C-alpha positions in Angstrom: 21.9 -54.7 41.6 25.4 -53.7 40.4 25.9 -50.4 38.8 28.1 -50.0 35.7 29.8 -46.8 36.6 31.8 -46.6 33.3 28.6 -47.1 31.2 26.8 -44.4 33.1 29.8 -42.0 32.7 29.8 -42.7 28.9 26.1 -42.0 28.7 26.5 -38.8 30.6 29.3 -37.6 28.3 27.3 -38.6 25.2 24.2 -36.7 26.5 26.3 -33.5 27.2 27.8 -33.7 23.7 24.3 -34.0 22.1 22.9 -31.2 24.3 25.9 -28.9 23.4 25.6 -29.7 19.7 21.9 -28.9 19.8 22.5 -25.6 21.6 25.2 -24.8 19.1 22.7 -25.4 16.2 20.1 -23.1 17.8 22.7 -20.4 18.4 24.1 -20.6 14.8 24.1 -17.1 13.3 21.9 -16.4 10.3 23.6 -16.5 6.9 24.6 -13.2 5.4 21.6 -12.1 3.3 22.1 -8.8 1.4 18.9 -7.3 -0.1 18.4 -4.8 -2.9 15.1 -3.1 -2.3 12.9 -0.6 -4.3 10.8 1.6 -2.1 7.6 3.7 -2.7 7.5 7.4 -3.2 10.7 9.0 -1.8 9.3 12.2 -0.2 6.4 10.6 1.6 6.3 9.4 5.2 5.6 5.8 4.3 9.0 5.6 2.6 11.0 7.8 4.9 9.6 6.8 8.3 8.6 3.2 7.8 10.2 1.5 4.8 13.7 2.8 5.0 14.1 2.0 8.8 12.4 -1.4 8.3 14.7 -2.6 5.5 18.0 -1.0 6.6 17.8 -1.0 10.5 15.1 -3.3 11.9 16.1 -6.4 9.9 19.8 -5.8 10.6 19.2 -5.4 14.3 16.9 -8.4 14.6 19.2 -10.6 12.5 22.4 -9.7 14.3 23.7 -7.9 11.2 23.1 -10.8 8.9 20.2 -9.3 6.9 21.2 -6.1 5.3 19.6 -4.0 2.7 20.1 -1.1 0.3 16.9 0.8 -0.6 16.0 3.4 -3.2 12.5 4.8 -4.0 11.2 3.9 -7.5 10.7 7.5 -8.5 14.4 8.1 -7.7 15.3 5.4 -10.1 13.4 6.9 -13.0 10.6 4.4 -12.7 6.9 5.5 -12.8 5.5 2.8 -10.7 3.5 0.3 -12.8 6.6 -1.6 -13.9 7.9 -2.3 -10.4 5.9 -5.6 -10.0 6.9 -6.8 -13.4 10.6 -6.1 -12.8 10.4 -7.8 -9.5 8.9 -10.9 -11.0 11.6 -11.0 -13.7 14.3 -10.7 -11.0 15.6 -7.3 -12.1 14.3 -6.0 -8.7 14.8 -8.3 -5.8 12.2 -6.9 -3.3 10.2 -3.8 -2.9 7.0 -1.8 -2.7 4.4 -1.8 -5.5 1.6 0.8 -5.5 -1.3 -1.5 -6.2 -3.6 1.2 -7.9 -0.9 1.5 -10.6 -1.1 -2.2 -11.5 -4.6 -2.2 -13.1 -3.1 -2.7 -16.6 -1.3 -5.8 -15.5 -4.4 -7.4 -14.1 -7.8 -5.8 -13.3 -7.9 -7.9 -10.1 -5.4 -5.4 -8.6 -8.2 -2.8 -8.5 -10.5 -4.9 -6.3 -8.5 -4.1 -3.1 -9.1 -0.3 -3.4 -11.8 0.3 -6.1 -12.5 4.0 -6.2 -15.6 4.8 -4.1 -15.6 1.4 -2.4 -14.0 2.1 1.0 -15.6 4.9 2.9 -13.3 4.7 6.0 -10.1 3.1 7.2 -11.8 0.4 9.2 -13.6 -0.9 6.1 -10.3 -0.7 4.1 -8.5 -2.8 6.7 -11.3 -5.5 6.7 -11.4 -5.7 2.9 -7.6 -6.0 2.8 -7.5 -8.9 5.3 -10.3 -10.6 3.4 -8.4 -10.4 0.1 -4.9 -11.3 1.4 -5.2 -15.0 0.4 -6.4 -14.0 -3.1 -3.5 -11.6 -3.7 -1.0 -14.0 -2.3 -2.0 -16.6 -4.8 -2.3 -14.2 -7.7 1.1 -12.6 -7.2 2.8 -15.9 -6.8 1.3 -17.7 -9.8 1.0 -14.8 -12.3 3.8 -12.4 -11.3 6.4 -14.7 -9.7 6.6 -12.8 -6.5 5.8 -13.6 -2.9 3.5 -11.1 -1.2 5.0 -10.1 2.2 2.6 -7.4 3.4 -0.1 -4.9 2.5 0.0 -1.3 3.7 -1.8 1.9 2.8 -1.5 5.6 2.3 -3.8 8.0 3.9 -7.3 8.8 2.5 -7.1 9.9 -1.2 -9.1 13.0 -1.7 -9.6 15.9 -4.1 -7.4 19.0 -4.2 -8.9 21.7 -6.4 -7.5 25.0 -7.6 -10.9 26.6 -7.3 -14.1 26.3 -5.3 -15.9 23.0 -5.0 -18.8 22.5 -2.7 -20.1 19.0 -3.7 -19.0 15.9 -5.6 -21.5 16.8 -8.4 -19.4 19.9 -9.1 -16.7 17.8 -10.7 -18.8 17.9 -13.8 -16.8 19.5 -16.6 -13.6 19.6 -14.6 -10.2 18.1 -15.6 -9.1 15.8 -12.7 -5.7 14.1 -12.3 -6.5 10.5 -11.4 -4.2 7.6 -10.5 -5.3 4.3 -12.0 -8.2 3.1 -14.1 -10.7 2.9 -11.3 -10.3 6.5 -10.2 -10.4 7.6 -13.9 -13.7 5.8 -14.4 -15.2 7.3 -11.2 -14.2 10.8 -12.4 -15.7 10.2 -15.8 -18.9 8.8 -14.3 -19.2 12.0 -12.3 -19.0 14.1 -15.4 -15.3 15.1 -15.1 -12.4 14.4 -17.5 -9.7 12.1 -16.0 -6.1 13.1 -16.7 -3.2 10.7 -16.2 -0.1 12.4 -14.8 2.9 11.1 -12.8 2.9 12.3 -9.2 5.9 14.6 -9.7 4.1 16.5 -12.5 0.9 17.3 -10.7 2.0 20.5 -8.9 2.9 22.4 -12.2 -0.2 21.0 -13.8 -2.4 22.4 -11.0 -0.5 25.7 -11.0 -0.8 26.2 -14.8 -4.5 25.0 -14.7 -3.8 22.1 -17.0 -6.0 20.3 -14.5 -8.6 21.7 -12.1 -8.3 19.0 -9.4 -6.1 16.1 -8.5 -6.5 13.1 -6.2 -3.9 12.1 -3.6 -3.4 11.4 0.1 -4.4 14.2 2.5 -0.9 14.4 4.0 0.9 13.2 0.9 -0.4 16.2 -1.0 0.5 18.6 1.8 4.2 17.6 2.1 4.4 17.7 -1.7 3.2 21.3 -1.6 -0.1 20.7 -3.4 -1.7 23.2 -0.9 0.4 25.9 -2.4 -1.3 25.6 -5.8 -4.8 24.6 -4.7 -7.5 26.4 -2.7 -10.1 23.7 -1.7 -9.8 20.2 -0.3 -12.9 17.9 -0.5 -12.7 15.7 2.5 -14.3 12.5 1.1 -12.1 9.4 0.7 -12.3 8.3 -2.9 -9.7 5.5 -2.3 -6.8 4.9 0.0 -3.8 3.9 -2.1 -2.8 0.3 -1.2 0.9 -0.7 -1.1 2.0 -4.2 -1.7 5.4 -5.4 -0.3 6.8 -8.4 -2.2 10.0 -10.2 -3.1 11.0 -12.2 -6.2 9.8 -15.8 -5.6 13.1 -17.4 -6.8 15.1 -15.2 -4.5 12.7 -15.8 -1.6 12.9 -19.6 -2.0 16.7 -19.4 -1.9 16.7 -17.6 1.5 17.4 -19.6 4.6 14.1 -20.6 6.3 15.0 -18.6 9.4 15.6 -15.5 7.3 12.2 -15.9 5.7 10.6 -16.3 9.1 12.3 -13.2 10.4 11.2 -11.1 7.4 7.6 -12.3 7.7 7.5 -11.6 11.4 8.9 -8.1 11.2 6.7 -7.4 8.1 3.7 -7.9 10.3 4.9 -5.2 12.6 5.5 -2.9 9.7 2.0 -3.5 8.5 0.6 -2.6 11.9 2.6 0.6 12.0 1.5 1.6 8.5 -2.2 1.0 9.2 -1.9 2.8 12.6 -0.3 5.8 10.9 -2.8 6.0 8.1 -5.6 7.4 10.2 -3.3 9.9 11.9 -1.9 11.0 8.6 -5.3 11.4 7.2 -6.4 13.7 10.0 -3.1 15.6 10.0 -3.5 16.2 6.3 -6.8 17.9 6.9 -5.4 20.0 9.8 -2.3 21.0 8.0 -3.9 21.9 4.7 -6.4 24.1 6.6 -3.5 25.6 8.7 -5.0 24.8 12.1 -3.1 24.8 15.4 -3.4 21.0 15.4 -1.0 20.6 12.4 2.1 18.7 13.6 3.3 16.6 10.7 3.0 18.8 7.6 3.1 22.4 6.4 0.4 24.8 7.4 -1.7 25.9 4.4 -4.7 28.1 4.0 -7.0 25.7 2.2 -10.8 25.5 2.6 -11.6 21.9 3.8 -15.1 21.0 2.6 -17.0 18.3 4.5 -19.0 15.9 2.3 -22.8 15.9 2.7 -25.2 13.0 2.9 -26.0 13.7 -0.8 -22.3 13.3 -1.7 -22.0 10.0 0.1 -25.2 8.7 -1.6 -23.9 9.9 -5.1 -20.6 8.1 -4.6 -22.3 4.9 -3.6 -24.7 5.2 -6.6 -21.9 5.7 -9.1 -20.0 2.7 -7.6 -23.0 0.4 -7.8 -24.1 1.5 -11.3 -21.0 2.4 -13.1 -17.5 1.7 -11.7 -18.2 -1.7 -10.1 -20.0 -3.2 -13.2 -17.3 -1.8 -15.5 -14.6 -3.3 -13.4 -16.4 -6.7 -13.4 -16.6 -6.7 -17.2 -12.8 -6.7 -17.5 -12.0 -9.0 -14.5 -12.1 -12.8 -14.6 -14.9 -14.9 -13.3 -12.8 -16.0 -10.3 -12.0 -12.4 -9.6 -15.7 -11.4 -9.6 -16.7 -14.4 -7.4 -14.0 -13.3 -4.9 -15.5 -9.8 -4.8 -19.1 -11.2 -4.3 -18.0 -13.6 -1.6 -15.3 -11.7 0.3 -15.8 -8.0 -0.4 -19.5 -7.3 -1.0 -20.6 -8.5 2.5 -18.1 -6.0 4.0 -19.1 -3.0 2.0 -22.8 -3.6 1.4 -22.5 -3.2 -2.4 -22.9 -6.4 -4.5 -22.7 -6.8 -8.2 -26.1 -7.0 -9.7 -26.8 -10.2 -11.6 
């Protein structure tokens, strides 16, 4: 059989052209994508050690310099926190971190992820977060106009008190700074008086005894010098302080698909880092506030760290089942309540009574 040398040569050249074109397409640089980002609380490790490097260094490195970002914490911008998600949905903020406990007024469903008294340990918090991820992805997209990128957490949120406290029952009659409606209802159910204060105003309030106790993360409070104005730390996680990372939906949909994929992939790594650090930060908060030799990440204090008793754990669960959970269910939608019953109750062992 005769061989058409010219035809074979033309096919070979055509194949090389196609292959080179394909290789060129794969190697195409990502489009320049500048981001304006609002971060969480500026003086805490989540912002300094995780968020800032993620937005300003990791994405730039992984994208070959195409994805760049400027970031500023919401408290440095004069914002108090609850308005961040709304501003993000409106497009006034392109992307950033929203402290989910602050968002109860926008939708009670935001409380479900970290209802006060619901999550006794970090492992349970992680399981509940994963179970609720699809619910929050849909809620934030449809109601707030943002795309949920990731869910992180602060360390265990515990009580700092400027006087002796030996049990949870001793909150009765005390004024307690609480963050969010859920924490406020828990304090009230325990006989205390909840007080709403921005994070930056808590130290003087404790110092002047405008409040007797305040709730925040074990290490967060330490690096913010709460240990200098309090004497006792009650080592019972009342909540964790969930953080949602999101981006305006219109902006997100306008990004190159490869940019979206890059951000999503790297956000998974950020999540893992945040959850991995949460346990270490929790323990370091206890060690540093007590001033032990194991303190590495904070400032050595001289606080008395009080371990909760079985009676404290039983009281917390009782108040959750009888007061805080039913109150929350009354203000949340039927779909929200059904999600709790189906996704959360089996993980925490506390269902809403019908």
